[in-house]
C-alpha positions as CSV (number, residue, x, y, z in Angstrom):
1,X,2.3,-38.9,32.2
2,X,1.0,-36.9,29.7
3,X,1.8,-32.9,30.8
4,X,-1.4,-31.1,29.8
5,X,-1.1,-28.2,27.0
6,X,2.0,-30.3,25.9
7,X,0.8,-30.0,22.5
8,X,0.1,-26.6,21.9
9,X,3.9,-26.0,22.2
10,X,5.3,-29.4,21.0
11,X,3.6,-30.8,18.0
12,X,4.2,-33.6,14.9
13,X,2.4,-34.8,11.9
14,X,3.2,-37.4,9.4
15,X,3.5,-38.0,6.1
16,X,3.3,-40.9,3.5
17,X,4.3,-41.6,-0.1
18,X,4.8,-44.4,-2.4
19,X,7.9,-44.6,-4.6
20,X,7.4,-47.3,-6.9
21,X,6.7,-50.6,-4.6
22,X,8.1,-48.6,-1.4
23,X,6.5,-46.8,1.5
24,X,8.0,-43.7,2.5
25,X,7.8,-42.4,5.6
26,X,9.0,-39.5,7.1
27,X,7.5,-38.0,10.9
28,X,7.9,-33.9,11.8
29,X,8.2,-32.9,15.0
30,X,7.7,-29.1,16.0
31,X,8.4,-27.3,19.0
32,X,7.6,-23.3,19.2
33,X,10.0,-22.7,16.1
34,X,12.0,-25.6,15.9
35,X,10.8,-28.6,13.3
36,X,12.9,-31.8,13.1
37,X,12.1,-34.8,11.0
38,X,12.8,-38.3,10.3
39,X,12.1,-40.6,7.2
40,X,11.7,-44.2,6.9
41,X,11.3,-46.3,3.7
42,X,9.7,-49.7,4.3
43,X,10.6,-51.4,1.0
44,X,8.4,-54.2,-1.5
45,X,5.4,-52.7,0.4
46,X,3.0,-53.1,-2.0
47,X,4.2,-56.9,-2.7
48,X,4.9,-58.3,0.3
49,X,2.3,-60.2,2.2
50,X,0.2,-58.1,5.1
51,X,2.4,-61.0,7.6
52,X,5.3,-60.0,6.5
53,X,4.4,-56.2,6.9
54,X,4.0,-56.3,10.3
55,X,7.6,-57.1,10.4
56,X,8.5,-54.5,8.5
57,X,7.7,-51.5,10.8
58,X,6.6,-50.8,14.2
59,X,5.4,-47.6,14.8
60,X,6.7,-45.8,18.7
61,X,3.9,-46.2,20.6
62,X,0.2,-44.2,19.7
63,X,0.7,-41.5,16.8
64,X,-1.4,-39.1,17.6
65,X,-0.7,-36.0,15.3
66,X,-2.6,-36.1,11.7
67,X,-1.4,-38.8,9.2
68,X,-2.0,-37.5,5.1
69,X,-0.8,-40.5,3.0
70,X,-0.2,-38.6,-0.4
71,X,-0.6,-41.5,-3.6
72,X,0.5,-41.3,-6.9
73,X,-0.8,-39.0,-9.5
74,X,-1.1,-42.5,-11.9
75,X,-3.6,-43.9,-9.6
76,X,-5.8,-41.3,-9.5
77,X,-8.5,-39.6,-12.3
78,X,-8.2,-35.8,-12.4
79,X,-10.8,-33.8,-14.5
80,X,-10.9,-29.7,-15.3
81,X,-14.7,-28.8,-14.9
82,X,-16.2,-25.4,-15.0
83,X,-19.7,-25.1,-13.1
84,X,-22.4,-22.9,-12.3
85,X,-22.6,-22.9,-8.8
86,X,-20.9,-20.9,-6.1
87,X,-21.1,-23.0,-2.9
88,X,-18.8,-25.9,-3.3
89,X,-20.3,-28.1,-0.7
90,X,-23.4,-28.3,-2.3
91,X,-21.5,-28.7,-5.0
92,X,-20.1,-31.8,-4.1
93,X,-23.5,-33.2,-3.2
94,X,-24.6,-32.6,-6.4
95,X,-21.6,-34.1,-8.1
96,X,-22.4,-37.5,-6.0
97,X,-25.7,-38.1,-8.4
98,X,-24.1,-37.0,-11.3
99,X,-20.4,-38.2,-11.3
100,X,-20.1,-40.7,-14.1
101,X,-20.8,-37.9,-16.6
102,X,-17.6,-36.1,-15.9
103,X,-15.3,-39.3,-15.4
104,X,-15.9,-43.4,-16.7
105,X,-17.2,-44.2,-13.1
106,X,-19.7,-43.5,-10.7
107,X,-19.8,-42.7,-7.3
108,X,-20.0,-45.8,-5.8
109,X,-16.9,-47.0,-7.3
110,X,-14.1,-44.5,-6.5
111,X,-13.6,-41.8,-3.6
112,X,-13.8,-37.8,-4.9
113,X,-13.1,-34.7,-3.6
114,X,-12.9,-31.3,-5.5
115,X,-10.6,-28.4,-5.6
116,X,-11.1,-25.0,-6.0
117,X,-9.4,-23.1,-8.9
118,X,-11.3,-20.6,-9.3
119,X,-15.2,-19.3,-7.4
120,X,-17.2,-16.7,-8.0
121,X,-21.1,-15.9,-6.9
122,X,-22.0,-17.2,-10.3
123,X,-19.8,-20.2,-11.0
124,X,-17.1,-22.5,-9.8
125,X,-13.7,-23.6,-11.9
126,X,-12.8,-27.0,-10.0
127,X,-11.0,-30.3,-10.2
128,X,-12.7,-33.2,-9.8
129,X,-10.0,-36.1,-8.6
130,X,-10.7,-39.4,-7.7
131,X,-9.2,-42.7,-7.3
132,X,-11.2,-46.0,-7.1
133,X,-11.9,-47.6,-4.0
134,X,-10.4,-51.0,-4.9
135,X,-7.0,-49.4,-5.5
136,X,-6.9,-46.9,-2.6
137,X,-8.3,-50.2,0.0
138,X,-5.8,-52.1,-0.8
139,X,-3.8,-49.4,0.2
140,X,-5.2,-49.1,3.8
141,X,-5.7,-51.9,4.7
142,X,-1.8,-52.4,4.2
143,X,-1.4,-49.6,6.3
144,X,-3.4,-50.7,8.7
145,X,-1.4,-53.8,9.3
146,X,1.1,-51.6,10.5
147,X,-1.1,-49.4,12.5
148,X,-1.0,-46.6,10.5
149,X,-4.7,-45.1,9.8
150,X,-4.2,-41.7,7.2
151,X,-6.3,-38.8,8.2
152,X,-5.8,-37.7,4.8
153,X,-5.5,-38.8,1.5
154,X,-4.4,-36.9,-1.7
155,X,-2.2,-36.6,-4.6
156,X,1.2,-35.9,-5.3
157,X,0.7,-32.7,-6.9
158,X,-0.9,-31.2,-4.0
159,X,1.7,-32.9,-1.6
160,X,4.8,-30.8,-3.4
161,X,2.3,-27.4,-2.8
162,X,4.6,-26.5,0.8
163,X,7.5,-27.1,-0.6
164,X,6.8,-24.6,-3.9
165,X,5.7,-22.5,-1.5
166,X,8.7,-19.7,-2.0
167,X,8.7,-20.0,-5.7
168,X,7.0,-17.9,-7.9
169,X,6.0,-17.8,-11.6
170,X,5.7,-21.0,-14.3
171,X,7.4,-24.4,-12.5
172,X,7.2,-28.3,-13.9
173,X,7.1,-31.0,-11.7
174,X,8.1,-34.2,-13.1
175,X,7.7,-37.4,-11.3
176,X,8.4,-40.6,-13.3
177,X,6.1,-43.5,-12.0
178,X,6.2,-47.2,-12.8
179,X,4.4,-46.9,-16.3
180,X,4.3,-43.7,-17.3
181,X,5.2,-39.9,-16.0
182,X,3.2,-37.2,-14.4
183,X,3.0,-33.6,-15.5
184,X,2.2,-31.1,-13.2
185,X,2.3,-27.6,-14.1
186,X,2.1,-24.8,-11.1
187,X,1.4,-21.1,-11.4
188,X,2.5,-18.6,-8.2
189,X,2.5,-22.2,-6.0
190,X,-1.3,-22.9,-7.8
191,X,-1.9,-25.7,-9.8
192,X,-3.2,-25.1,-12.8
193,X,-2.8,-28.2,-15.2
194,X,-2.2,-32.1,-14.1
195,X,-1.7,-35.1,-16.6
196,X,-0.5,-38.6,-17.0
197,X,2.1,-38.8,-19.8
198,X,2.9,-43.0,-21.1
199,X,6.1,-41.8,-23.2
200,X,8.9,-39.7,-22.6
201,X,8.6,-38.6,-26.2
202,X,4.6,-36.8,-25.4
203,X,6.5,-35.2,-22.2
204,X,9.5,-33.0,-24.2
205,X,6.3,-32.6,-26.4
206,X,4.5,-30.9,-23.6
207,X,7.5,-29.2,-22.1
208,X,8.4,-27.5,-25.4
209,X,5.1,-26.2,-26.2
210,X,4.7,-24.7,-23.0
211,X,8.6,-23.2,-21.6
212,X,7.8,-23.2,-18.3
213,X,10.1,-21.2,-15.9
214,X,12.1,-24.3,-13.7
215,X,11.5,-27.9,-13.5
216,X,11.6,-30.0,-10.9
217,X,12.3,-33.6,-11.0
218,X,11.3,-36.4,-9.0
219,X,12.9,-40.4,-9.9
220,X,13.2,-38.9,-12.9
221,X,17.1,-37.5,-14.5
222,X,17.8,-34.8,-16.8
223,X,17.8,-36.8,-19.7
224,X,14.0,-36.2,-20.7
225,X,14.4,-32.3,-20.8
226,X,14.7,-31.1,-24.5
227,X,18.1,-31.6,-26.3
228,X,19.9,-28.1,-26.0
229,X,17.2,-26.7,-23.2
230,X,18.7,-23.7,-21.1
231,X,15.8,-24.6,-18.9
232,X,16.8,-24.6,-15.1
233,X,16.2,-28.4,-13.8
234,X,16.7,-29.4,-10.0
235,X,16.1,-33.0,-9.0
236,X,14.6,-33.7,-5.8
237,X,15.1,-35.8,-3.0
238,X,12.9,-39.1,-3.0
239,X,11.3,-38.2,0.7
240,X,10.2,-34.2,-0.2
241,X,6.7,-36.0,-1.4
242,X,6.3,-37.4,2.2
243,X,7.9,-34.3,3.5
244,X,5.5,-32.0,2.0
245,X,3.0,-34.2,2.2
246,X,3.3,-34.0,6.5
247,X,3.5,-30.5,6.4
248,X,0.2,-30.4,6.0
249,X,-0.6,-31.6,9.3
250,X,1.5,-28.2,11.1
251,X,-0.5,-25.4,9.0
252,X,-2.7,-24.1,6.6
253,X,-2.0,-24.7,3.0
254,X,-3.9,-23.7,0.0
255,X,-5.3,-27.1,-0.5
256,X,-8.2,-28.5,1.1
257,X,-8.1,-31.9,-0.5
258,X,-9.6,-35.4,1.1
259,X,-10.2,-38.3,-0.9
260,X,-11.4,-40.4,2.3
261,X,-12.7,-38.4,5.5
262,X,-12.5,-40.0,9.1
263,X,-16.3,-41.3,10.2
264,X,-15.5,-39.5,13.9
265,X,-13.6,-37.2,15.3
266,X,-11.7,-37.8,17.9
267,X,-10.9,-35.6,20.8
268,X,-7.9,-36.6,23.2
269,X,-7.7,-35.1,27.3
270,X,-4.9,-32.3,26.0
271,X,-7.8,-30.8,23.1
272,X,-10.7,-30.7,25.8
273,X,-8.3,-29.1,28.6
274,X,-7.1,-26.2,25.9
275,X,-10.2,-26.0,24.7
276,X,-11.2,-25.3,28.2
277,X,-8.7,-23.0,28.8
278,X,-9.3,-21.1,25.9
279,X,-12.9,-20.4,27.3
280,X,-12.3,-19.1,30.5
281,X,-9.3,-16.7,28.8
282,X,-11.8,-15.5,26.7
283,X,-14.8,-15.6,29.6
284,X,-12.0,-13.3,32.0
285,X,-11.0,-11.3,28.8
286,X,-14.9,-10.1,28.7
287,X,-14.8,-10.1,33.3
288,X,-12.0,-7.5,32.9
289,X,-13.5,-5.1,30.9
290,X,-16.7,-5.2,32.7
291,X,-15.2,-4.7,36.5
292,X,-13.8,-1.4,34.6
293,X,-16.8,-0.5,33.0
294,X,-18.1,0.0,36.7
295,X,-15.5,1.4,38.4
296,X,-15.3,4.1,35.6
297,X,-18.7,4.8,35.7
298,X,-18.7,4.7,39.7
299,X,-15.8,7.6,39.4
300,X,-17.6,9.4,36.2
301,X,-20.5,9.8,38.7
302,X,-18.3,11.5,41.3
303,X,-16.3,13.8,38.8
304,X,-20.0,15.0,37.3
305,X,-21.2,16.0,41.0
306,X,-17.6,17.7,41.6
307,X,-18.1,19.2,37.9
308,X,-21.3,20.4,39.2
309,X,-20.6,22.1,42.2
310,X,-18.0,24.2,40.1
311,X,-19.9,24.8,37.0
312,X,-20.7,28.6,38.0
313,X,-16.4,28.9,38.2
314,X,-16.4,27.1,35.0
315,X,-18.4,29.2,33.0
316,X,-16.9,32.5,34.4
317,X,-13.3,31.0,33.2
318,X,-14.8,30.3,29.4
319,X,-16.6,33.8,29.6
320,X,-13.2,35.1,30.6
321,X,-10.9,32.6,28.6
322,X,-13.7,34.3,25.5
323,X,-12.9,37.8,26.1
324,X,-8.8,37.0,26.6
325,X,-9.2,35.5,22.7
326,X,-10.9,38.7,21.6
327,X,-8.0,40.4,23.1
328,X,-5.2,38.3,21.6
329,X,-6.9,39.3,18.1
330,X,-7.0,42.6,18.5
331,X,-3.5,42.4,19.8
332,X,-2.6,40.5,16.6
333,X,-3.9,42.8,14.6
334,X,-2.8,46.3,15.7
335,X,0.7,44.0,15.3
336,X,-0.5,43.0,11.9
337,X,-0.8,47.2,11.2
338,X,2.2,48.1,12.7
339,X,4.6,45.6,11.1
340,X,3.8,47.4,8.0
341,X,4.0,51.0,9.3
342,X,6.9,52.9,8.9
343,X,7.0,56.0,11.3
344,X,8.1,58.9,9.5
345,X,10.3,60.1,11.4
346,X,12.5,57.0,10.9
347,X,12.2,58.7,7.1
348,X,13.7,62.2,7.6
349,X,16.5,61.0,9.7
350,X,17.1,58.1,7.1
351,X,17.5,61.0,4.1
352,X,19.1,63.1,6.5
353,X,22.0,60.6,7.6
354,X,22.5,59.1,4.1
355,X,22.4,62.1,2.1
356,X,25.5,64.6,1.6
357,X,26.5,67.5,3.0
358,X,25.8,69.8,-0.1
359,X,22.7,68.5,-0.6
360,X,19.2,70.7,0.6
361,X,16.1,69.2,0.7
362,X,13.3,71.9,0.2
363,X,10.2,69.6,0.4
364,X,9.6,65.7,1.8
365,X,6.3,64.0,0.6
366,X,5.3,60.3,2.2
367,X,2.1,58.6,0.8
368,X,1.8,55.4,2.4
369,X,5.1,53.3,1.7
370,X,6.6,55.8,-1.0
371,X,8.1,59.0,-0.7
372,X,9.1,62.0,-2.9
373,X,12.0,63.8,-2.1
374,X,12.8,67.8,-3.9
375,X,15.5,69.8,-3.3
376,X,18.8,71.1,-5.1
377,X,22.3,69.6,-5.2
378,X,26.1,70.2,-6.2
379,X,25.7,67.3,-7.9
380,X,21.6,65.7,-8.2
381,X,22.7,62.3,-9.8
382,X,24.6,60.8,-6.9
383,X,22.0,60.9,-4.9
384,X,20.7,57.9,-6.4
385,X,22.8,54.8,-5.9
386,X,23.3,56.6,-2.1
387,X,19.8,56.6,-0.9
388,X,19.2,53.0,-3.2
389,X,22.0,51.6,-0.8
390,X,19.8,52.6,2.0
391,X,18.4,49.4,3.6
392,X,15.2,51.7,4.0
393,X,15.0,52.5,0.5
394,X,14.2,50.7,-2.9
395,X,13.3,51.6,-6.3
396,X,14.9,54.8,-6.3
397,X,14.8,56.8,-9.9
398,X,14.0,61.1,-10.8
399,X,10.6,61.6,-10.6
400,X,11.1,64.4,-13.1
401,X,14.4,66.0,-15.3
402,X,17.2,68.1,-13.5
403,X,17.5,71.2,-13.7
404,X,19.6,74.3,-13.0
405,X,19.6,77.2,-10.6
406,X,21.3,80.6,-11.5
407,X,24.2,79.7,-9.0
408,X,24.9,76.3,-10.9
409,X,23.3,73.6,-8.3
410,X,20.7,70.7,-9.9
411,X,17.5,70.9,-8.6
412,X,15.9,67.2,-8.4
413,X,12.5,65.9,-7.8
414,X,13.6,61.6,-6.5
415,X,10.7,59.1,-5.9
416,X,11.5,55.9,-4.0
417,X,9.9,53.0,-1.5
418,X,9.8,52.6,1.9
419,X,10.9,49.6,3.2
420,X,11.4,48.2,7.4
421,X,14.8,46.8,7.4
């Protein structure tokens, strides 16, 4: 018995790829965040009789996940075009009538689709990817013999996009096919160039002309690299293409290419129930705020009635608060004035405290935060450092030259600044 909504927490997808005449099938299961996979190879898939294929692979029950087929690059025709059109759907519809202007086949002879490289409001830069119907139909009929019906068909460069997801810079993917090599250049996980080359010499020249950051090799040895090359190279497992294709059934990747499209979409019970549950949750999510809003309106009306009942008291309190604020500002102004004001008695007491006993003060003038003292002493020059050492005085100096009295004492006039301790 199937458990409803189980597919929400458990996903599966199948990826298919061709390696020479062999078919590689990789199935991925994802439960929450844990993934596991299984790979099966059907040898001589392309050469066996249809009746023999029926015994070569036995599917485990009815597979309900996505099935993505990745075809070798040499099977396809890829053309890059710039088109004064921004809507890709309209561009695809338009190309259906003028496809033979870009590739040597008409719409009736091939399956084709577009992959966007760049598009803006004014123009689009796209790849046209096409494969002969007779070739793809032959592969699909063989898959049907083993009860596998792909929901999507792409070509190998795009199947490796999930594998290259973490790689940055210029990465070259080289695949050895039956009769040629495929050369695919990626820049920051975006396919920017794809070509089929017939000889190793042609491939080596292409590598030397555009030195990449790293080279990935599939079904080909490192001997293909230029002599003395220091480019980082890595050989990939043969199942990675089918594994990358299967990943498209579990997550979104920057490629919507599909050379075939299902004529009808199958809806299973789990999918219907899932959408019903999501719809119920959305309605419930909107209903709760509405109920809360009704309750809040009722509470607000009650509060409004109470506010009106005590409005006079609130007004009186507000006036009192304004009065308090005015008084607070007045107190702050007084405190600021008080901070700058130094009582005159403090200055007199400080002079009496620090001046020596043999010094006499005849007059003291205080203007704002400065003072001037006049008198006589045995030695008036000693008075300046004494006053300067006081924390209440600064900038102490003579206001006029020192003169002698008849008794031999020194008359002085000293001025300085008063500062708060």
